[in-house]
Every structure is written in structure tokens, then in C-alpha cells.
BATORVEX-824587 format. One record per residue (C-alpha): residue number from 1; residue in one letter; x, y, z. Coordinates in steps of 0.1 Angstrom, whole numbers. Layout:
BEGIN
+-----+-----+-------+-------+-------+
:   n : res :  east : north :    up :
+-----+-----+-------+-------+-------+
: NUM :   a :     X :     Y :     Z :
...
+-----+-----+-------+-------+-------+
% end
This chain:
BEGIN
+-----+-----+-------+-------+-------+
:   n : res :  east : north :    up :
+-----+-----+-------+-------+-------+
:   1 :   x :  1002 :   937 :  1064 :
:   2 :   x :   980 :   940 :  1033 :
:   3 :   x :   988 :   954 :   999 :
:   4 :   x :   970 :   981 :   979 :
:   5 :   x :   966 :   989 :   942 :
:   6 :   x :   949 :  1019 :   928 :
:   7 :   x :   945 :  1035 :   894 :
:   8 :   x :   934 :  1070 :   881 :
:   9 :   x :   931 :  1075 :   844 :
:  10 :   x :   918 :  1102 :   820 :
:  11 :   x :   902 :  1075 :   798 :
:  12 :   x :   885 :  1042 :   806 :
:  13 :   x :   915 :  1018 :   811 :
:  14 :   x :   918 :   982 :   821 :
:  15 :   x :   941 :   973 :   850 :
:  16 :   x :   947 :   937 :   841 :
:  17 :   x :   985 :   941 :   838 :
:  18 :   x :   989 :   956 :   873 :
:  19 :   x :   963 :   933 :   888 :
:  20 :   x :   981 :   903 :   874 :
:  21 :   x :  1012 :   913 :   894 :
:  22 :   x :   993 :   921 :   925 :
:  23 :   x :   973 :   888 :   926 :
:  24 :   x :  1006 :   868 :   926 :
:  25 :   x :  1014 :   884 :   960 :
:  26 :   x :   981 :   869 :   974 :
:  27 :   x :   995 :   835 :   982 :
:  28 :   x :  1022 :   829 :   956 :
:  29 :   x :  1050 :   855 :   958 :
:  30 :   x :  1036 :   871 :   990 :
:  31 :   x :  1018 :   860 :  1022 :
:  32 :   x :   985 :   879 :  1017 :
:  33 :   x :   963 :   848 :  1016 :
:  34 :   x :   933 :   861 :  1035 :
:  35 :   x :   911 :   874 :  1007 :
:  36 :   x :   911 :   901 :   980 :
:  37 :   x :   888 :   926 :   964 :
:  38 :   x :   886 :   952 :   936 :
:  39 :   x :   863 :   981 :   927 :
:  40 :   x :   859 :   995 :   892 :
:  41 :   x :   841 :  1028 :   888 :
:  42 :   x :   820 :  1029 :   856 :
:  43 :   x :   801 :  1063 :   851 :
:  44 :   x :   779 :  1066 :   881 :
:  45 :   x :   781 :  1029 :   889 :
:  46 :   x :   807 :  1009 :   908 :
:  47 :   x :   814 :   972 :   901 :
:  48 :   x :   829 :   953 :   930 :
:  49 :   x :   844 :   918 :   933 :
:  50 :   x :   853 :   902 :   966 :
:  51 :   x :   866 :   868 :   975 :
:  52 :   x :   879 :   856 :  1009 :
:  53 :   x :   901 :   831 :   990 :
:  54 :   x :   938 :   839 :   982 :
:  55 :   x :   939 :   859 :   950 :
:  56 :   x :   967 :   837 :   935 :
:  57 :   x :   942 :   807 :   937 :
:  58 :   x :   909 :   825 :   932 :
:  59 :   x :   887 :   817 :   902 :
:  60 :   x :   871 :   851 :   906 :
:  61 :   x :   905 :   868 :   904 :
:  62 :   x :   912 :   848 :   872 :
:  63 :   x :   879 :   861 :   858 :
:  64 :   x :   890 :   897 :   866 :
:  65 :   x :   924 :   890 :   851 :
:  66 :   x :   908 :   879 :   818 :
:  67 :   x :   879 :   903 :   816 :
:  68 :   x :   890 :   937 :   803 :
:  69 :   x :   868 :   959 :   825 :
:  70 :   x :   877 :   996 :   817 :
:  71 :   x :   875 :  1022 :   843 :
:  72 :   x :   889 :  1056 :   852 :
:  73 :   x :   893 :  1048 :   889 :
:  74 :   x :   901 :  1014 :   904 :
:  75 :   x :   909 :  1004 :   940 :
:  76 :   x :   921 :   969 :   949 :
:  77 :   x :   933 :   951 :   980 :
:  78 :   x :   949 :   918 :   990 :
:  79 :   x :   945 :   909 :  1027 :
:  80 :   x :   967 :   895 :  1054 :
:  81 :   x :   943 :   893 :  1083 :
:  82 :   x :   953 :   909 :  1116 :
:  83 :   x :   920 :   922 :  1128 :
:  84 :   x :   888 :   904 :  1121 :
:  85 :   x :   883 :   868 :  1108 :
:  86 :   x :   887 :   857 :  1072 :
:  87 :   x :   853 :   861 :  1057 :
:  88 :   x :   835 :   880 :  1029 :
:  89 :   x :   823 :   908 :  1050 :
:  90 :   x :   858 :   916 :  1062 :
:  91 :   x :   872 :   917 :  1027 :
:  92 :   x :   883 :   951 :  1013 :
:  93 :   x :   875 :   974 :   996 :
:  94 :   x :   845 :   987 :  1015 :
:  95 :   x :   818 :  1009 :   999 :
:  96 :   x :   792 :  1034 :  1011 :
:  97 :   x :   771 :  1061 :   996 :
:  98 :   x :   775 :  1098 :  1002 :
:  99 :   x :   762 :  1127 :   981 :
: 100 :   x :   747 :  1102 :   957 :
: 101 :   x :   781 :  1088 :   950 :
: 102 :   x :   798 :  1055 :   957 :
: 103 :   x :   827 :  1060 :   981 :
: 104 :   x :   853 :  1031 :   982 :
: 105 :   x :   880 :  1025 :  1008 :
: 106 :   x :   908 :  1000 :  1013 :
: 107 :   x :   933 :  1001 :  1041 :
: 108 :   x :   967 :   986 :  1050 :
: 109 :   x :   978 :   986 :  1086 :
: 110 :   x :   965 :   983 :  1122 :
: 111 :   x :   948 :  1010 :  1141 :
: 112 :   x :   949 :  1006 :  1179 :
: 113 :   x :   917 :  1016 :  1197 :
: 114 :   x :   899 :  1028 :  1166 :
: 115 :   x :   867 :  1010 :  1175 :
: 116 :   x :   864 :  1033 :  1205 :
: 117 :   x :   858 :  1062 :  1181 :
: 118 :   x :   820 :  1069 :  1181 :
: 119 :   x :   800 :  1063 :  1149 :
: 120 :   x :   768 :  1079 :  1137 :
: 121 :   x :   751 :  1074 :  1104 :
: 122 :   x :   776 :  1048 :  1090 :
: 123 :   x :   780 :  1014 :  1107 :
: 124 :   x :   804 :   986 :  1099 :
: 125 :   x :   791 :   953 :  1085 :
: 126 :   x :   822 :   933 :  1094 :
: 127 :   x :   846 :   934 :  1123 :
: 128 :   x :   878 :   950 :  1110 :
: 129 :   x :   894 :   982 :  1123 :
: 130 :   x :   896 :   993 :  1087 :
: 131 :   x :   859 :   994 :  1081 :
: 132 :   x :   853 :  1012 :  1114 :
: 133 :   x :   878 :  1038 :  1104 :
: 134 :   x :   861 :  1042 :  1070 :
: 135 :   x :   827 :  1047 :  1087 :
: 136 :   x :   843 :  1072 :  1111 :
: 137 :   x :   858 :  1092 :  1082 :
: 138 :   x :   825 :  1093 :  1063 :
: 139 :   x :   806 :  1103 :  1094 :
: 140 :   x :   828 :  1133 :  1098 :
: 141 :   x :   828 :  1143 :  1061 :
: 142 :   x :   789 :  1140 :  1061 :
: 143 :   x :   786 :  1161 :  1092 :
: 144 :   x :   809 :  1189 :  1078 :
: 145 :   x :   796 :  1188 :  1043 :
: 146 :   x :   759 :  1176 :  1041 :
: 147 :   x :   763 :  1184 :  1004 :
: 148 :   x :   794 :  1182 :   982 :
: 149 :   x :   815 :  1213 :   988 :
: 150 :   x :   819 :  1237 :   958 :
: 151 :   x :   856 :  1238 :   964 :
: 152 :   x :   870 :  1203 :   965 :
: 153 :   x :   901 :  1216 :   983 :
: 154 :   x :   879 :  1221 :  1014 :
: 155 :   x :   872 :  1183 :  1014 :
: 156 :   x :   909 :  1175 :  1009 :
: 157 :   x :   920 :  1195 :  1039 :
: 158 :   x :   893 :  1180 :  1061 :
: 159 :   x :   903 :  1145 :  1049 :
: 160 :   x :   939 :  1153 :  1057 :
: 161 :   x :   931 :  1165 :  1092 :
: 162 :   x :   911 :  1133 :  1099 :
: 163 :   x :   939 :  1112 :  1085 :
: 164 :   x :   964 :  1129 :  1109 :
: 165 :   x :   941 :  1117 :  1138 :
: 166 :   x :   940 :  1081 :  1125 :
: 167 :   x :   978 :  1081 :  1120 :
: 168 :   x :   982 :  1086 :  1157 :
: 169 :   x :   965 :  1052 :  1163 :
: 170 :   x :   989 :  1031 :  1142 :
: 171 :   x :   996 :  1023 :  1105 :
: 172 :   x :   971 :  1040 :  1082 :
: 173 :   x :   980 :  1035 :  1045 :
: 174 :   x :   948 :  1037 :  1025 :
: 175 :   x :   932 :  1043 :   991 :
: 176 :   x :   899 :  1062 :   989 :
: 177 :   x :   877 :  1074 :   961 :
: 178 :   x :   846 :  1096 :   960 :
: 179 :   x :   839 :  1086 :   924 :
: 180 :   x :   858 :  1117 :   911 :
: 181 :   x :   892 :  1116 :   928 :
: 182 :   x :   916 :  1090 :   940 :
: 183 :   x :   931 :  1097 :   974 :
: 184 :   x :   962 :  1079 :   985 :
: 185 :   x :   975 :  1083 :  1020 :
: 186 :   x :  1010 :  1070 :  1030 :
: 187 :   x :  1016 :  1061 :  1066 :
: 188 :   x :  1046 :  1038 :  1061 :
: 189 :   x :  1047 :  1026 :  1025 :
: 190 :   x :  1031 :  1036 :   992 :
: 191 :   x :  1045 :  1043 :   957 :
: 192 :   x :  1031 :  1056 :   925 :
: 193 :   x :  1039 :  1062 :   888 :
: 194 :   x :  1023 :  1079 :   859 :
: 195 :   x :  1024 :  1065 :   824 :
: 196 :   x :  1020 :  1090 :   795 :
: 197 :   x :  1034 :  1094 :   760 :
: 198 :   x :  1059 :  1084 :   749 :
: 199 :   x :  1049 :  1051 :   763 :
: 200 :   x :  1073 :  1022 :   767 :
: 201 :   x :  1075 :   986 :   780 :
: 202 :   x :  1067 :   976 :   815 :
: 203 :   x :  1078 :   943 :   831 :
: 204 :   x :  1061 :   928 :   862 :
: 205 :   x :  1082 :   917 :   892 :
: 206 :   x :  1059 :   890 :   903 :
: 207 :   x :  1049 :   874 :   870 :
: 208 :   x :  1066 :   866 :   837 :
: 209 :   x :  1047 :   893 :   818 :
: 210 :   x :  1058 :   924 :   798 :
: 211 :   x :  1035 :   949 :   780 :
: 212 :   x :  1044 :   975 :   755 :
: 213 :   x :  1020 :  1003 :   764 :
: 214 :   x :  1027 :  1021 :   731 :
: 215 :   x :  1006 :   994 :   714 :
: 216 :   x :   978 :   996 :   740 :
: 217 :   x :   973 :  1033 :   744 :
: 218 :   x :   968 :  1066 :   725 :
: 219 :   x :   991 :  1096 :   727 :
: 220 :   x :   966 :  1114 :   749 :
: 221 :   x :   962 :  1087 :   776 :
: 222 :   x :   974 :  1094 :   811 :
: 223 :   x :   973 :  1066 :   837 :
: 224 :   x :   986 :  1067 :   873 :
: 225 :   x :   991 :  1035 :   893 :
: 226 :   x :   995 :  1035 :   931 :
: 227 :   x :  1007 :  1004 :   949 :
: 228 :   x :  1021 :   995 :   983 :
: 229 :   x :  1053 :   983 :   966 :
: 230 :   x :  1063 :   988 :   930 :
: 231 :   x :  1049 :   962 :   906 :
: 232 :   x :  1074 :   966 :   878 :
: 233 :   x :  1111 :   965 :   878 :
: 234 :   x :  1119 :   986 :   848 :
: 235 :   x :  1100 :  1018 :   856 :
: 236 :   x :  1107 :  1047 :   879 :
: 237 :   x :  1083 :  1047 :   909 :
: 238 :   x :  1079 :  1076 :   932 :
: 239 :   x :  1079 :  1066 :   969 :
: 240 :   x :  1055 :  1087 :   990 :
: 241 :   x :  1067 :  1103 :  1022 :
: 242 :   x :  1051 :  1091 :  1054 :
: 243 :   x :  1022 :  1113 :  1065 :
: 244 :   x :  1013 :  1126 :  1030 :
: 245 :   x :   979 :  1126 :  1014 :
: 246 :   x :   980 :  1127 :   976 :
: 247 :   x :   950 :  1135 :   953 :
: 248 :   x :   947 :  1123 :   917 :
: 249 :   x :   921 :  1130 :   891 :
: 250 :   x :   921 :  1118 :   855 :
: 251 :   x :   956 :  1104 :   860 :
: 252 :   x :   971 :  1137 :   871 :
: 253 :   x :   985 :  1145 :   905 :
: 254 :   x :   964 :  1175 :   918 :
: 255 :   x :   979 :  1180 :   953 :
: 256 :   x :  1000 :  1166 :   980 :
: 257 :   x :   991 :  1175 :  1016 :
: 258 :   x :  1013 :  1167 :  1046 :
+-----+-----+-------+-------+-------+
% end
């Protein structure tokens, strides 16, 4: 299985602390040695880094760890390959355009028979079941909403219905963003926490690192972190129930479907 990391914040925020914990699981404290990737939304742009090397040994990962890229939405993934060979084109997260926005998707799990689902406008570049599922999702969203719906809740309910169908094919934990919201779907394992004032210290499980967020933030900051497994051992993480789709915007939980 792979591991996921996502962030939704109300101000541009760097994710180096959480990413430092995740990258250790890519070959040092965990078995996810088959590549990693991360996407940072910046205004209308999206900055992506991919490397098929283990994140714990990757020079690109060390660059990201040192470089304080600030973003309101981040999606990251470390891979343990089950479907598709280890190569750059099979490295998550995947990105496509819809409604003039970057959509980004990262998946944890295996989906049996998903490649038999017909595709239309969107086509995979690599050979993973994950990318095929992403293309299938976007095809259905594009067909139902050629333009962005006025009520975002209509999109949320469609996405939840499509996720129910994917869930029937296996394990479908994923993070998805449409450049405005962070969607987190739990099939088997996913947790989240929100940091807001009064801020305190956080201590990583996988690295000898502690941060006092009171020194790094303002009183108005709200930052939500989503991860396959909790990254810190001194904070209270909320474990998502299997089958739920959660929607975050600007660090706040907007809805839970399922």
C-alpha cells in the first residue's frame, strides 16, 4: 500500500514539517520505496515534483524539504508499487485540466477490473489502476458538468456517488483537489487534524523533529493535515470512517458524505 499526505489552509503555508515525516516512510521507517510526488497549488498554478526514487533517499525530496514553498492546498504521495512498473509516469499525484483548473489526484489501494471502465476525453499516460480511475472520475464530472456548477454541493454528491462505485472494486483511499477544495476519501485508512490557535508543539513519529507552531503562525491561521497514518505522536488525530468523503476548504471541514 501507498501513503497519502494532504493539506488545506486558509493562508499560504509550508508543509515541510509534515513532509519530513512522510518522506522517512519512503524507504527508511516504511516500505514505500517505489517513488514519491507532491503538488503545491499556487494561485492559478500548480507546482509538481515527482521522483521514482525512494523519498528517504531522493535529492529532489531533500530539495522540497529545504525549500519553503507556501501553498493553500498540497497533495503528496509515497508509492509501494502493486500495479504498474516503477517509473516516472506511474508516480503520483496525477494532474489534469478541467474548467480551466488544475485537478490533482493521489490514490492508495488496488482497484480490481478498473481498467475495464470505459474512458472518453481523459486518457492515462502511465499504466496504474489509479490513473485510470482518476481519468474515469474526471470523464464523468466533465460529462455531468461541462462548466463548474454554481452550487459546489452538486459536485460533492456526484463525486461521492462515483466513489461508491470505485469502492466496490477494492481499496480506494484518495486525495483529490479541484484547486479550491481538498477532497479526502477513506476506504480503509485515513486520518486528519486541524491546527488553529492556540497553537502548540507537534512532534514527528518518524523523525527527531519538534515544531512549536505558535512561533510559526498567526492567531488567524487554520491548517488541516490529512494523512494515511498520523504523523505526530502528541496531537489528537481524527480517524475517518470507511466509506466517507470529506471536503475541506481554507483549512475548515465543510462536509462529510457517507
